[in-house]
C-alpha positions, 0 to 999 in steps of 0.5 A: 419503136421501143424493146424489151426492158425499155420503159414505157412513155405512153399508156397504149396497145402493143403488138410484138413486130416477131409473133403479133403477139398483144399487149396494155401497157402502162406509162413507167411499165417496164416492156417485158420479153415476148411469151413466144420468145423469152430472152430474145429481142422484141421490138414492141409497136403501139397499135392502140392509143388511149384515148385524150382523156379514159371515162370513169364507170360513173360517169359511164353511168350518167350518160347513159341515164340522160342519154334514156331520159332524154329520148323518154324511156 
């Protein structure tokens, strides 16, 4: 778990342990204070890890186009 002020090493969705506020935070960004408990120590727990590879919108569109073509629609 990470605390506010620490640098994030894993992109993902995090939840504060104090009040379960959720954030998505990029790798290299600094963990913030909890929005409800400013200036207090906040512990953030990773709840959703990203996939190994994030698809670009054009890849998703091409995948959908190919799926519809193969189904004959």
